[in-house]
C-alpha positions in Angstrom: 0.0 0.0 0.0 1.1 3.5 -0.8 1.0 6.0 2.1 0.1 8.8 -0.2 -2.8 7.1 -2.0 -6.1 9.0 -1.4 -9.5 7.6 -0.5 -12.8 9.3 0.0 -13.8 9.6 3.6 -17.3 8.3 3.2 -19.8 9.9 0.8 -19.4 13.5 1.9 -15.9 13.7 3.5 -12.7 14.8 1.8 -10.0 12.6 0.1 -7.6 11.5 2.8 -4.3 9.7 2.4 -4.2 6.0 3.5 -1.6 7.0 6.1 -2.5 9.9 8.3 -0.5 11.8 10.9 -1.8 11.9 14.4 -0.8 15.0 16.4 -0.8 13.5 19.9 3.0 12.8 20.2 4.1 16.2 18.9 2.0 17.7 21.7 4.7 16.5 24.1 3.0 13.2 25.0 5.2 11.6 27.7 8.2 13.7 26.8 9.0 17.2 25.7 9.8 17.8 22.1 11.2 21.0 20.7 9.4 23.0 18.0 12.2 22.0 15.6 11.8 18.3 16.4 8.1 18.6 15.9 8.6 20.4 12.6 11.1 17.8 11.4 8.6 15.1 12.2 5.9 16.8 10.3 8.2 17.4 7.3 9.1 13.7 7.3 5.4 12.8 7.1 4.9 15.3 4.2 7.9 13.8 2.4 6.4 10.3 2.8 3.3 11.4 1.0 1.1 12.0 4.1 -1.5 14.8 3.5 -4.0 14.0 6.2 -3.2 15.6 9.6 -5.3 15.0 12.8 -5.1 17.0 16.0 -7.2 18.3 18.9 -7.1 20.9 21.6 -6.4 18.2 24.1 -3.2 17.1 22.4 -0.5 19.0 24.2 -3.2 21.3 25.7 -3.2 23.4 22.4 0.5 22.8 21.6 -0.3 20.2 18.8 -2.6 22.5 17.0 -0.1 25.3 17.2 2.7 23.2 15.8 0.7 21.6 13.0 -0.7 25.0 12.1 2.8 26.6 11.9 3.9 23.7 9.7 1.0 23.9 7.3 0.8 27.7 6.9 2.1 28.8 3.6 1.3 25.5 1.9 -1.4 25.3 -0.7 -4.7 24.8 1.2 -5.9 22.3 -1.4 -2.9 20.0 -0.8 -3.7 18.8 2.7 -6.6 17.7 4.8 -6.8 18.6 8.5 -9.1 17.4 11.3 -9.5 18.7 14.8 -12.0 18.1 17.6 -14.6 19.8 19.8 -16.1 18.7 23.1 -13.3 19.8 25.5 -12.7 23.4 26.5 -9.3 24.5 27.7 -9.6 26.5 30.9 -6.5 28.4 32.2 -4.9 27.0 35.3 -4.8 29.2 38.4 -1.6 30.4 40.0 0.2 27.5 41.6 -2.2 24.8 40.4 -0.4 21.6 39.4 -0.4 20.4 35.8 -3.8 19.1 34.8 -2.8 16.2 32.5 0.4 14.5 33.6 0.8 12.6 30.3 1.7 15.9 28.5 5.1 17.4 29.4 6.0 21.1 29.3 2.8 22.3 27.7 0.6 25.4 28.1 -1.2 25.7 31.5 -4.7 24.6 30.8 -7.2 22.3 32.3 -9.4 20.4 29.8 -13.1 20.3 30.6 -15.8 18.4 28.8 -18.6 20.6 27.4 -20.7 19.5 24.4 -23.1 22.4 24.4 -23.5 24.7 21.4 -21.7 27.6 22.9 -18.7 25.5 24.0 -18.4 23.8 20.6 -18.5 27.1 18.7 -15.9 28.7 21.0 -13.7 25.6 20.8 -13.9 25.7 17.1 -13.0 29.3 16.8 -10.0 28.8 19.2 -8.8 25.9 17.1 -9.0 28.0 13.9 -6.9 30.7 15.6 -4.2 28.3 16.7 -4.1 26.5 13.4 -4.1 29.8 11.4 -6.8 28.5 9.0 -10.2 29.8 7.9 -11.9 26.4 7.7 -11.5 22.8 9.0 -11.9 19.8 6.7 -13.2 17.4 9.3 -14.5 18.4 12.8 -14.8 15.5 15.2 -16.8 15.3 18.4 -14.2 14.2 20.9 -14.5 11.3 23.4 -18.3 11.2 24.1 -18.2 7.7 25.5 -19.0 6.1 28.9 -15.4 5.3 29.5 -14.4 8.9 29.2 -17.1 10.1 31.5 -16.9 7.7 34.4 -19.7 5.4 33.5 -23.1 5.3 31.9 -24.9 7.9 34.1 -22.5 10.8 33.5 -22.2 9.7 29.9 -26.0 10.0 29.5 -25.9 13.6 30.9 -23.3 14.7 28.3 -25.1 12.8 25.6 -28.3 14.6 26.2 -26.6 17.9 26.5 -25.0 17.4 23.0 -28.4 16.9 21.4 -30.6 19.0 23.6 -28.3 22.0 24.2 -27.4 22.6 20.6 -24.1 20.9 20.2 -25.2 18.7 17.3 -27.0 21.5 15.6 -23.9 23.7 15.9 -21.7 21.2 14.2 -24.3 20.8 11.4 -24.5 24.5 11.0 -20.8 24.9 10.7 -20.9 22.3 7.9 -23.8 24.1 6.2 -21.9 27.4 6.3 -18.8 25.8 4.7 -16.6 26.5 7.7 -16.3 22.7 8.2 -16.1 20.3 5.3 -17.4 17.3 7.2 -18.4 16.5 10.8 -17.7 13.3 12.6 -17.0 11.5 15.9 -13.6 10.8 17.4 -13.8 8.0 20.0 -12.3 4.7 21.2 -15.7 3.0 21.7 -17.6 1.7 18.7 -20.8 1.3 20.6 -21.0 5.0 21.5 -20.0 5.9 17.9 -22.8 3.6 16.6 -25.4 5.3 18.8 -24.2 8.8 17.8 -24.3 7.9 14.1 -27.8 6.4 14.5 -29.1 9.5 16.4 -27.2 12.2 14.5 -26.1 13.4 11.1 -22.4 12.6 10.7 -20.0 12.1 7.8 -17.0 10.4 9.5 -15.7 8.5 12.5 -12.2 8.3 13.9 -12.3 5.1 15.8 -9.3 4.4 18.0 -8.2 0.8 18.7 -11.5 -0.9 18.1 -10.9 -2.5 14.6 -7.5 -4.2 14.7 -6.0 -7.7 14.3 -7.1 -8.2 17.9 -10.5 -6.7 17.9 -13.2 -7.1 15.2 -16.5 -6.7 17.1 -17.1 -3.6 15.1 -17.8 -5.8 12.1 -21.0 -7.0 13.6 -23.1 -3.8 13.4 -20.9 -0.7 13.5 -19.0 -0.9 10.2 -22.1 -2.1 8.3 -24.0 0.9 9.7 -21.2 3.2 8.5 -21.5 1.7 5.0 -25.2 2.1 4.9 -25.0 5.7 6.1 -22.0 6.6 3.9 -19.9 7.4 6.9 -16.2 7.2 6.3 -13.9 5.6 9.0 -10.4 6.5 10.1 -8.7 3.9 12.3 -6.5 5.2 15.0 -4.4 3.0 17.3 -4.0 0.1 14.9 -1.5 -1.5 17.3 -3.8 -1.5 20.3 -1.4 0.9 22.0 1.7 -1.2 21.3 1.5 -5.0 21.4 0.7 -5.3 17.6 3.9 -3.3 16.9 6.2 -4.8 19.4 4.9 -8.4 19.5 4.3 -10.3 22.7 7.5 -9.1 24.4 8.0 -8.5 28.1 6.3 -5.2 29.0 4.0 -5.2 25.9 1.0 -3.0 26.3 -2.6 -3.5 25.3 -5.0 -0.6 25.6 -2.4 1.3 27.5 -2.0 -1.3 30.2 0.3 -4.4 30.5 -1.0 -7.0 28.1 -2.9 -9.8 30.0 -1.8 -13.4 29.5 -4.6 -14.3 27.0 -3.7 -11.4 24.8 0.0 -12.3 24.9 -0.9 -15.8 23.9 -3.1 -14.7 21.0 -0.4 -12.3 19.7 2.2 -15.1 19.8 -0.1 -17.2 17.6 -0.6 -14.3 15.2 3.2 -13.7 15.1 3.8 -17.4 14.1 1.5 -17.0 11.1 3.2 -13.8 10.1 6.6 -15.4 10.4 5.5 -18.3 8.2 4.8 -15.7 5.5 8.0 -13.7 6.1 5.9 -10.6 7.1 6.5 -8.5 10.2 3.6 -8.5 12.6 3.5 -4.7 12.5 2.9 -4.6 8.7 0.0 -7.1 8.9 -1.5 -5.0 11.8 -1.2 -1.7 10.1 -2.7 -2.8 6.8 -5.4 -5.0 8.1 -8.1 -2.3 8.8 -7.5 -0.6 5.5 -9.0 -3.6 3.7 -12.4 -2.8 5.0 -14.4 -0.7 2.4 -15.6 1.7 5.0 -12.0 2.6 6.1 -10.2 5.4 4.3 -7.1 6.0 6.4 -5.2 4.8 9.4 -3.3 6.8 12.0 -0.6 4.8 13.8 0.8 7.7 15.8 4.4 8.9 15.3 6.5 11.2 17.4 9.8 11.3 15.6 11.2 11.4 12.1 12.3 7.8 12.5 8.8 6.7 13.5 7.2 8.4 10.6 9.5 6.9 8.1 9.0 3.5 9.7 5.3 3.8 9.4 5.5 4.7 5.8 7.8 1.7 5.1 5.5 -0.6 7.1 2.5 0.4 5.1 4.4 -0.2 1.8 5.5 -3.7 2.9 3.8 -6.4 0.8 1.4 -8.5 2.9 -0.1 -11.5 1.0 -3.8 -12.2 1.3 -2.8 -15.8 2.1 -1.5 -14.5 5.5 -4.9 -13.2 6.5 -6.5 -16.3 5.1 -4.3 -18.4 7.5 -5.3 -16.2 10.4 -8.9 -16.9 9.6 -8.3 -20.6 9.3 -6.7 -20.6 12.8 -9.6 -18.6 14.2 -7.4 -15.6 14.9 -9.4 -13.0 13.0 -13.1 -12.9 12.1 -14.1 -15.0 9.1 -16.1 -12.1 7.6 -13.2 -9.6 7.9 -12.4 -8.1 4.4 -8.8 -8.8 3.6 -8.4 -8.1 -0.1 
């Protein structure tokens, strides 16, 4: 697969490259990165053919948007696609308050706060435009409206109702009608919540993190068919389930940002054996697998350095025979109905 090939993001979304660039790491996730290092990483993505860039106010508490905006300014606006997100406001920290999100290092002093009302979404959108230095956004995602992000079903329902009853959904639709946003979508790591939102709302796209991978195909049952019926395009984030499908079942391997449990380690070892029999690295089979589904337009593996960007591009270009996936099906390691050609 060619990282620079373009596919339509559903029926109404833009053309995006099969390999996208996720802006989390250059927002100083886990370690500080200089502006120069971030710019070099973005330049490596551009040179690899990547023209789809995804960010959010949360990523680096505004730093990711600032850095991606600085990189893209001056380039022909028709040459790239950018997505960002709404649903989290950034409130300034008070004097002496500790950092609000420990995972981000050396970032602006903000506290993220969930707010899915019309006023918050519009204010968040305008702030993102200012940080990015753009006059419109290609794809605007609703960020993290799921039970796992809101501490359970009850608080989730409160936020869910506020989105539809306090004008949030209408605000996103109006931005699209006005041409200030090309498409609107959902950015979540929970296919069930995405399915409900697509059923109840009017969306063009979904960025689904970690829920359609070599290890997880439950989304095949109802979510991905729904997207196909509705013409909703899908971007797959986290194709390695936070690490284990890139590293293999090594000591310390992570699955969904926690140490991988024994049954996951055992399953990955079996997948690795099939990959080895075909002379294909596990990471290549994992990165390319979701892109075989007709609803999926792009994948964003996450990259925080020049080396990681180049490795992702090379991994996507590595030949993976369909016979490998067929053997995974024969051994019951991936769903029989998963598209693999």
